[in-house]
N, C-alpha and C positions, 0 to 999 in steps of 0.2 A: 301398375305404377300410379295411375290416377286415384285408384281406390285408397292407397296408402297416404297420399297427399291429403285427400279429403278427410280421412280419419285423423291425421295429424292436426289439421286445421280445427276440427271439431274439439279435439283434446285441448288445444291451445285456447279455444274459445271458452271451454268449461273452466279452465284455470283462471282466465281473465275475469269471468263472471264471479267466480268464488272469491277472488281477490278484491272485487269491488263491493261485495256484500258487507253490510253493516253488522257488527257484532251485536249491538243492542243491549248488552249488559255492562254494567259498570258499578264498581264498589266505591267510586269516588263521590263526594258530595256534589249535588247539583246546585248551581247558583240559582237564587230565587228571582232575580230580575235581569233578564238579558236585555241589552240595548243593541239591537241588530241594525246594521247600516251597511249598505253597499253603495258606493258612489264612484264616480270617475274623477275625483278630485286630484289634488297635487300628490306626487309620489313621495313617500316617506324615505328616510334614509340619512338625514342629516344627523350629526352627532348630538345636537341639542334635542332633536325630536326623539332620538333613540333613548334618551334618559327619561323623558317625560317630565322633566323638572318644571318646564314653563306652563304646561297646560293640565297637568294631572293625568294625561293620557300617556300610556306607555306604548311605543310603536314597535312592532315586529315586522321586519321586512321579509318577504318571500322572494328569494333570489337564488339562482343556481340550484334549484331543487332542495333548498334548505330554508328553515325558519331562522332568521338572524335578528336578535340572539335566540338561541334554541330554548334557553331557560330564563324566565323573568320572575321577579318577585314584586308584588304589588300589595297595597293595603286594601282592606275590605272597603267596597264602594268605588274602587278605582277601575278605570276602563283600559282595556288593551285594544289596540287597533292594528290589524294585520293588513298589509298592502302587498298585492301581488305585483312584483316587478319582473316576473318571468314572462316569456312570450307564450307559455302554455297555461292551461287551466289548472288551478289548485283550489283546495277548500281547507277548512279548519273544522275538524269534527272530533268530539270525545268529551267525556265527563260533563255532559249536559250542554256542550257547545256544539252548534251546528250551523255552519255558513252554507250559502249557496256556492256554486262554482264561481270562482273569481277570475275574470279575464285580466289581462295586463292593465295595471293602473287602478283596478277596482279595490275597494276596501271593505273590511268587515270589522265591526266593533262589538265588544262584549263587556258589560259591567259585572264585576264579581262581587256578589253580596254576602258570601259566606266564606269563612276561613277554610282553608284546605289546599290540597294539591290537585291540580287539574291537568291531566295529560291529554294530548291531542295529536292527531295525525292528519295527513292529506289522504283521503280515501282513494284518490287516483294513483298516488305514489306513496304507498303505505310505509316505505322506509323513511319518509320525512316525518320526524317526530318533534314535539315540543312540549314544554311544561310551564305552567303558571303556578307559582306558589303564592297563596293569598294569606297575609298575616293581619292581625288586629292592629 
């Protein structure tokens, strides 16, 4: 009985490790100038902040294991700021974007310098997906 439990735990560990592995290939264009930032500043989520109309920064909130909004459209040179409002770690990875793990209240910003579609996920929770469309 103990042997079966140990084998089961090893199999689960292998699946977990495989799920956390980074793919490393992408056909999406890579932004030329990342502006990375992680801070413990104020939490995003107000209606005005979500539109980005005031600051030129578009906010994406990470809440309830989702990126909100899931899809955003920005102009070339515009910055997107992700803020983790969950109590668990999340990150933003894909199409040339790579944040560190974000704790509750931490932020990550990225400036998109090239037109294109940039898809990303949370590597810890790969069902969490988002997309940034960058237009001229």
